[in-house]
C-alpha positions as CSV (number, residue, x, y, z in Angstrom):
1,M,-43.3,-22.9,-24.7
2,L,-41.5,-20.3,-22.6
3,Q,-43.6,-18.2,-20.4
4,Y,-43.2,-14.5,-20.9
5,K,-45.0,-11.2,-20.1
6,V,-45.4,-8.1,-22.3
7,I,-45.6,-4.7,-20.8
8,E,-46.8,-1.9,-22.9
9,I,-46.7,1.8,-22.0
10,F,-48.9,4.2,-24.1
11,T,-47.6,7.7,-23.6
12,S,-46.3,10.6,-25.6
13,E,-43.1,12.5,-26.3
14,E,-43.7,15.1,-23.6
15,P,-43.3,13.2,-20.3
16,H,-39.8,13.1,-18.8
17,W,-38.1,11.1,-16.0
18,Q,-35.1,12.6,-14.2
19,G,-34.3,14.9,-17.1
20,R,-34.7,12.4,-19.8
21,P,-37.5,11.7,-22.2
22,L,-39.7,9.0,-20.4
23,Y,-39.3,6.4,-23.2
24,S,-35.5,6.8,-23.1
25,A,-35.4,6.5,-19.4
26,I,-37.5,3.4,-19.4
27,V,-35.2,1.6,-21.9
28,Q,-32.1,2.7,-19.9
29,H,-33.6,1.4,-16.6
30,V,-34.6,-1.9,-18.0
31,T,-31.2,-2.4,-19.6
32,S,-29.5,-1.6,-16.3
33,L,-31.2,-4.7,-14.8
34,K,-29.2,-6.9,-17.0
35,I,-32.1,-9.4,-17.4
36,A,-33.3,-11.3,-20.5
37,S,-35.6,-8.6,-21.8
38,R,-36.2,-6.7,-25.0
39,C,-37.5,-3.2,-25.4
40,M,-38.9,-1.4,-28.4
41,V,-40.1,2.2,-28.7
42,T,-42.4,3.2,-31.6
43,R,-43.5,6.7,-32.4
44,G,-47.0,7.1,-33.8
45,I,-47.9,9.3,-36.8
46,E,-51.2,10.5,-35.2
47,G,-53.2,10.1,-32.0
48,A,-55.4,11.6,-29.3
49,Y,-55.3,12.0,-25.6
50,E,-57.8,12.0,-22.8
51,N,-57.8,15.8,-22.5
52,G,-58.9,16.2,-26.1
53,E,-55.5,17.0,-27.5
54,I,-54.9,15.7,-31.0
55,A,-51.3,14.9,-32.1
56,T,-50.6,14.7,-35.8
57,G,-47.8,15.1,-38.2
58,R,-49.8,16.8,-40.9
59,L,-48.4,20.2,-41.8
60,E,-51.6,22.2,-41.5
61,V,-52.1,21.2,-37.8
62,L,-48.5,20.3,-36.8
63,S,-48.1,18.8,-33.3
64,Y,-44.8,18.1,-31.5
65,N,-46.2,15.8,-28.8
66,M,-46.6,12.7,-30.9
67,P,-47.9,9.4,-29.3
68,V,-45.3,6.9,-28.2
69,R,-45.5,3.2,-27.3
70,V,-42.9,1.4,-25.3
71,T,-43.1,-2.4,-25.5
72,I,-41.1,-4.6,-23.0
73,I,-41.1,-8.3,-23.2
74,V,-39.5,-10.2,-20.3
75,P,-39.5,-13.7,-18.8
76,A,-42.5,-14.2,-16.5
77,G,-40.1,-14.5,-13.5
78,E,-38.7,-11.0,-14.1
79,F,-42.1,-9.3,-14.6
80,D,-42.7,-7.9,-11.1
81,Q,-39.2,-6.4,-10.9
82,V,-39.7,-4.5,-14.2
83,L,-43.4,-3.5,-13.6
84,S,-42.5,-2.0,-10.2
85,I,-40.0,0.3,-11.9
86,V,-42.2,1.2,-14.8
87,E,-45.2,2.1,-12.5
88,E,-43.0,4.6,-10.6
89,M,-41.7,6.2,-13.8
90,V,-44.9,6.6,-15.8
91,T,-46.7,9.7,-14.6
92,D,-48.6,10.3,-17.9
93,G,-49.8,7.3,-19.8
94,I,-51.4,3.8,-19.8
95,I,-49.6,0.7,-18.6
96,A,-50.9,-2.6,-19.9
97,A,-49.7,-6.2,-19.4
98,R,-50.4,-9.5,-20.9
99,D,-49.2,-13.1,-21.0
100,V,-47.4,-14.4,-24.1
101,D,-46.1,-17.8,-25.1
102,V,-42.6,-17.7,-26.6
103,I,-41.5,-20.4,-28.9
104,A,-37.7,-19.6,-28.7
105,H,-35.5,-16.9,-27.2
106,K,-32.1,-16.6,-28.9
107,T,-29.4,-13.9,-28.3
108,R,-25.8,-13.2,-29.0
109,G,-23.4,-13.2,-26.0
110,L,-21.8,-9.8,-26.7
111,L,-19.4,-8.7,-23.9
112,I,-20.0,-4.9,-24.5
113,P,-23.0,-3.2,-26.1
114,R,-22.0,-2.3,-29.7
115,Q,-23.0,1.3,-29.2
116,T,-20.5,2.0,-26.3
117,R,-18.1,4.8,-27.2
118,V,-14.5,5.1,-26.1
119,R,-15.1,8.4,-24.1
120,E,-17.7,6.5,-21.9
121,I,-15.2,4.0,-20.5
122,M,-11.7,5.6,-20.9
123,T,-9.6,6.9,-18.0
124,P,-9.8,10.7,-18.4
125,A,-6.8,13.1,-17.7
126,P,-4.2,10.3,-17.4
127,K,-0.7,10.8,-16.1
128,K,1.7,11.6,-19.0
129,V,5.3,12.5,-19.7
130,T,7.1,14.5,-22.4
131,P,9.9,13.4,-24.7
132,T,12.5,14.9,-22.4
133,T,11.3,13.4,-19.2
134,P,14.1,11.3,-17.6
135,L,13.4,7.5,-17.5
136,S,13.9,7.6,-13.7
137,E,10.8,9.7,-13.4
138,V,8.9,7.4,-15.8
139,A,9.8,4.5,-13.6
140,R,8.7,6.3,-10.4
141,L,5.3,7.1,-12.0
142,L,4.8,3.5,-13.1
143,L,6.0,2.1,-9.7
144,S,3.4,4.3,-7.8
145,S,0.5,3.4,-10.1
146,T,-1.7,0.6,-11.2
147,F,-1.3,1.3,-14.9
148,T,1.5,-0.2,-16.9
149,G,2.2,2.5,-19.6
150,L,2.4,6.2,-20.0
151,P,1.5,8.4,-23.0
152,V,4.3,10.8,-24.2
153,V,3.0,14.1,-25.4
154,D,4.4,17.1,-27.2
155,E,4.1,20.8,-26.4
156,Q,0.5,20.9,-27.8
157,N,-0.6,17.9,-25.6
158,R,-0.6,15.6,-28.7
159,P,0.5,12.0,-28.2
160,V,3.8,11.2,-30.0
161,G,4.5,7.9,-28.3
162,V,3.9,5.5,-25.5
163,I,6.3,4.0,-22.9
164,S,5.5,0.6,-21.3
165,R,7.3,-1.2,-18.5
166,G,8.7,-3.5,-21.2
167,D,10.2,-0.5,-23.0
168,L,12.1,0.3,-19.7
169,V,13.6,-3.2,-19.7
170,Y,14.3,-3.9,-23.4
171,K,15.1,-0.4,-24.6
172,G,16.0,1.5,-21.5
173,G,18.3,-1.1,-20.0
174,M,16.4,-1.5,-16.7
175,P,17.9,-4.8,-15.3
176,M,14.7,-6.3,-14.1
177,R,11.0,-6.0,-14.3
178,L,9.3,-3.2,-12.3
179,G,7.3,-5.7,-10.2
180,L,10.6,-7.1,-8.9
181,L,12.1,-3.7,-8.5
182,A,9.2,-2.7,-6.3
183,E,10.3,-5.6,-3.9
184,S,13.9,-4.4,-3.7
185,D,15.4,-2.2,-0.9
186,R,16.0,1.5,-1.3
187,E,19.7,1.0,-2.1
188,K,19.1,-1.3,-5.0
189,M,16.2,0.8,-6.3
190,G,18.3,3.9,-6.0
191,V,21.1,2.4,-8.2
192,V,18.6,1.4,-10.9
193,L,16.8,4.8,-11.0
194,E,20.2,6.6,-11.1
195,A,21.1,4.7,-14.2
196,L,17.8,5.3,-15.8
197,A,18.1,9.1,-15.2
198,Q,20.7,9.2,-18.0
199,K,18.1,8.5,-20.6
200,Q,15.0,10.4,-21.7
201,A,11.6,9.1,-22.7
202,S,12.2,9.9,-26.4
203,E,14.9,7.4,-26.5
204,V,12.8,4.4,-25.6
205,M,9.2,5.2,-26.3
206,T,7.3,3.2,-28.9
207,Q,6.4,5.6,-31.7
208,P,4.4,6.8,-33.4
209,A,1.6,6.5,-30.8
210,V,-1.3,4.3,-31.8
211,T,-4.3,6.5,-30.8
212,I,-8.1,6.3,-30.9
213,A,-10.7,9.1,-31.2
214,Q,-12.9,9.5,-28.2
215,E,-16.1,9.3,-30.3
216,Q,-15.2,5.9,-31.8
217,M,-16.8,2.7,-30.6
218,V,-15.1,0.6,-28.0
219,T,-15.3,-2.4,-30.4
220,E,-13.2,-0.5,-32.9
221,A,-10.7,0.4,-30.2
222,V,-10.4,-3.3,-29.1
223,K,-9.8,-4.4,-32.7
224,L,-7.1,-1.8,-33.0
225,M,-5.4,-3.0,-29.8
226,L,-5.4,-6.6,-31.1
227,N,-4.2,-5.7,-34.6
228,R,-1.4,-3.5,-33.4
229,S,-0.6,-5.7,-30.4
230,V,-0.8,-2.9,-27.8
231,K,-2.3,-2.9,-24.3
232,R,-3.3,0.7,-24.2
233,L,-4.4,3.5,-26.5
234,P,-4.1,7.2,-25.9
235,V,-7.5,8.8,-26.6
236,V,-7.6,12.0,-28.5
237,D,-10.2,14.8,-29.3
238,A,-11.0,16.2,-32.7
239,A,-7.9,18.3,-32.5
240,G,-5.7,15.3,-31.8
241,K,-5.0,16.3,-28.2
242,L,-4.8,13.8,-25.4
243,V,-8.0,13.6,-23.3
244,G,-7.7,10.1,-21.8
245,I,-6.2,6.6,-22.1
246,L,-8.0,3.3,-22.9
247,S,-6.5,0.1,-21.4
248,R,-7.4,-3.5,-21.4
249,V,-8.4,-3.1,-17.8
250,D,-10.9,-0.3,-18.7
251,V,-12.5,-2.6,-21.2
252,F,-12.6,-5.4,-18.6
253,H,-14.2,-3.2,-16.0
254,T,-16.9,-2.3,-18.5
255,I,-17.5,-5.9,-19.3
256,I,-18.0,-6.6,-15.6
257,R,-20.4,-3.7,-15.3
258,E,-22.3,-4.2,-18.5
259,C,-22.3,-7.9,-19.3
260,P,-25.5,-9.9,-18.3
261,D,-25.3,-13.2,-16.5
262,W,-25.2,-15.4,-19.6
263,K,-25.1,-18.6,-17.4
264,A,-28.4,-17.5,-15.7
265,F,-29.9,-16.8,-19.2
266,Q,-29.0,-20.3,-20.3
267,G,-30.7,-21.7,-17.2
268,Q,-33.9,-20.0,-18.4
269,S,-33.8,-21.9,-21.7
270,I,-32.5,-18.9,-23.6
271,Q,-30.2,-19.9,-26.4
272,V,-27.1,-17.8,-26.1
273,G,-24.9,-17.9,-29.1
274,N,-21.3,-16.7,-29.6
275,L,-20.3,-17.7,-26.2
276,R,-16.6,-18.6,-25.7
277,F,-15.1,-20.7,-22.9
278,V,-11.8,-20.9,-21.1
279,S,-11.1,-24.2,-22.9
280,D,-11.2,-22.4,-26.2
281,I,-8.3,-20.0,-25.5
282,M,-6.0,-21.5,-22.8
283,R,-2.3,-22.2,-23.4
284,R,-1.5,-25.8,-23.1
285,D,2.3,-25.4,-23.6
286,T,2.9,-23.9,-20.1
287,S,5.7,-25.3,-17.8
288,T,5.0,-27.6,-15.0
289,V,7.2,-29.2,-12.3
290,L,6.7,-31.8,-9.6
291,P,6.7,-30.8,-5.9
292,D,10.3,-32.2,-5.4
293,T,11.8,-30.3,-8.2
294,P,14.9,-28.3,-7.1
295,V,14.3,-24.6,-7.0
296,E,17.3,-24.0,-9.3
297,E,15.5,-25.9,-12.1
298,V,12.4,-23.9,-11.4
299,I,14.3,-20.6,-11.8
300,S,15.7,-21.9,-15.1
301,L,12.2,-22.6,-16.4
302,I,10.9,-19.2,-15.3
303,D,13.9,-17.6,-17.0
304,C,12.9,-19.1,-20.3
305,S,9.2,-18.6,-20.0
306,D,7.4,-15.6,-21.4
307,I,4.7,-15.9,-18.6
308,Q,7.3,-15.9,-15.8
309,R,5.3,-18.5,-13.9
310,V,5.6,-22.3,-13.3
311,S,2.8,-24.5,-12.2
312,V,3.4,-27.2,-9.6
313,V,1.5,-30.6,-10.1
314,D,1.6,-34.0,-8.6
315,K,2.4,-37.2,-10.5
316,E,-1.3,-37.5,-11.4
317,G,-1.4,-34.0,-12.8
318,Y,-3.4,-32.4,-10.0
319,F,-2.7,-28.7,-9.6
320,L,-0.9,-27.8,-6.3
321,G,0.3,-24.3,-6.7
322,L,2.1,-21.7,-8.7
323,I,5.7,-20.2,-8.5
324,S,6.6,-16.8,-9.9
325,D,9.9,-15.0,-9.9
326,K,8.4,-12.7,-7.1
327,D,7.6,-15.8,-5.0
328,L,11.3,-16.8,-5.2
329,L,12.6,-13.4,-4.5
330,V,10.5,-13.0,-1.4
331,A,11.4,-16.5,-0.2
332,F,15.2,-16.0,-0.5
333,S,16.0,-12.3,-0.5
334,E,16.6,-12.0,3.3
335,R,18.9,-15.0,3.8
336,H,20.5,-15.0,0.4
337,P,20.9,-11.5,-1.1
338,G,22.6,-13.1,-4.0
339,I,19.2,-14.2,-5.3
340,W,18.8,-10.8,-7.0
341,D,21.5,-11.8,-9.5
342,Y,19.2,-14.6,-10.8
343,F,16.7,-12.0,-11.9
344,V,18.9,-9.4,-13.5
345,S,17.9,-9.8,-17.1
346,K,21.2,-8.7,-18.6
347,I,23.1,-11.6,-16.9
348,P,22.8,-15.0,-18.5
349,F,21.4,-17.8,-16.3
350,T,24.6,-19.9,-16.4
351,E,26.7,-16.8,-15.4
352,R,24.3,-16.1,-12.5
353,S,24.8,-19.6,-11.2
354,R,28.6,-19.3,-11.4
355,R,28.6,-16.1,-9.4
356,N,27.1,-17.5,-6.3
357,K,28.0,-21.1,-5.7
358,E,26.7,-21.2,-2.1
359,L,23.3,-19.9,-3.2
360,R,23.2,-22.3,-6.2
361,E,23.7,-25.3,-3.8
362,H,21.0,-24.0,-1.5
363,L,18.6,-23.7,-4.5
364,R,19.3,-27.2,-5.5
365,A,18.4,-28.4,-2.0
366,K,15.2,-26.4,-1.8
367,T,12.2,-27.9,-3.6
368,A,9.3,-26.3,-5.5
369,A,6.9,-27.5,-2.7
370,K,8.7,-25.3,-0.2
371,V,8.3,-22.0,-2.2
372,M,5.1,-22.5,-4.3
373,N,2.1,-20.2,-3.7
374,T,-0.9,-22.3,-2.8
375,D,-3.4,-19.5,-2.4
376,I,-4.1,-19.4,-6.1
377,V,-7.4,-18.7,-7.9
378,T,-8.1,-21.2,-10.6
379,V,-10.9,-21.7,-13.2
380,R,-12.4,-24.7,-14.9
381,E,-12.4,-25.4,-18.6
382,D,-16.0,-24.8,-18.9
383,T,-15.8,-21.3,-17.3
384,S,-17.2,-18.6,-19.7
385,I,-15.0,-15.7,-20.9
386,D,-16.9,-13.1,-19.0
387,E,-16.6,-15.0,-15.7
388,A,-12.9,-15.4,-16.2
389,I,-12.5,-11.7,-16.8
390,R,-14.5,-10.9,-13.7
391,L,-12.2,-13.1,-11.6
392,M,-9.0,-11.5,-13.1
393,I,-10.2,-7.9,-12.4
394,E,-11.7,-8.5,-9.0
395,R,-8.6,-10.3,-7.8
396,A,-6.1,-8.1,-9.7
397,I,-4.4,-11.1,-11.4
398,K,-3.0,-11.2,-14.9
399,R,-3.0,-15.0,-15.5
400,L,-5.2,-17.9,-14.3
401,P,-4.4,-21.6,-14.1
402,V,-7.0,-23.8,-15.7
403,V,-8.1,-27.1,-14.2
404,D,-10.6,-29.8,-15.3
405,T,-13.5,-31.0,-13.2
406,E,-11.2,-33.2,-11.2
407,G,-8.7,-30.4,-10.4
408,K,-6.0,-31.6,-12.9
409,F,-4.0,-28.8,-14.5
410,K,-4.7,-28.2,-18.1
411,G,-3.2,-24.8,-19.0
412,M,-3.1,-21.1,-18.4
413,I,-5.0,-18.1,-19.6
414,S,-4.0,-14.4,-19.8
415,R,-5.7,-11.0,-20.2
416,D,-4.6,-10.9,-23.8
417,S,-6.2,-14.2,-24.6
418,L,-9.4,-13.2,-23.0
419,L,-9.5,-9.9,-24.9
420,R,-8.9,-11.7,-28.2
421,A,-11.5,-14.4,-27.6
422,G,-14.1,-12.0,-26.3
423,F,-14.0,-9.7,-29.4
424,A,-13.0,-12.2,-32.0
425,S,-16.3,-11.7,-33.8
426,A,-17.6,-8.5,-32.2
């Protein structure tokens, strides 16, 4: 048997707490504790109070102050925490408590409450551009912001498209990723922005814009993101006008804020179903190199990889570090300016090598161990999805290496894989 406590509050519809009906405020406060509790509010059809007032739903003596009972059931260890809050809130009513033996406690591990609406978690009044905005201005906006895409709106502020960082590269002709451009000097950045100024947003935006209404549920928005393979959704009002934007990061921030500690729940013998783990979703086909691998070979692997990262492991498979194109750029840009040619997307890798023979020889002599980043956050295979999301958002990282209990490299997870796993059956 599991030891639980039941708290019952006998009150009425009339009492309020901080501007809300008391019963609603109690439910909200208990929910905010993110503990393994359940609440139920029932409204009576007739009742009486200490002052002689009778409440009834009968038409001949209609009363609006009907009796209300709030029932809260919590693990015994959480009882004092909940009771202290309830005692403060209830200014009109009776509070009772009793022990109860629970045979089983089962729950589904949802990442976000089903009733959460888009308007509650979206980023309001987002930055935006028009179809005639030069791409240079689009790039500047994205360079100066944490977000990775911009809605494009017409004269009535209705979304007509979206521009992502990828659109700038693959449609706008930008020679490298914005993350790398941000590391360049003013001269190189000026040349790139000058070239982008020749095109407008309408020429490269993804259209039509995939939008979501602000009153729709977040679970519906996530399904739309996954089905349409988009990272963000412009949010519109009833008139179809832009009022916000919902990105994967907004969803992840909500998960961090709302999601209970499922691991702690399991420690209390609560059976949590529908949980997914990192081992269920990680990519196992990611590139790895040994510490003595020449940097030139590392660059070739990054060039062919869609995740733009290579993991460094020893001969036994233990994870040592990670190398990204940005790591290489920082390591070589001062002594060897020609390294930039290796990351200009429009130049084939073989041609890049031919253009700078001296640098190529240096890259062959330099090894992965010399340039890898060892200050890398990793997760274990048995890490839950919500824990991995929390790590990614708190550390502002897009991908996490996965290791086993011994520290051997097993694969990589991304934000997209976390979103798909977390809402696969929501």
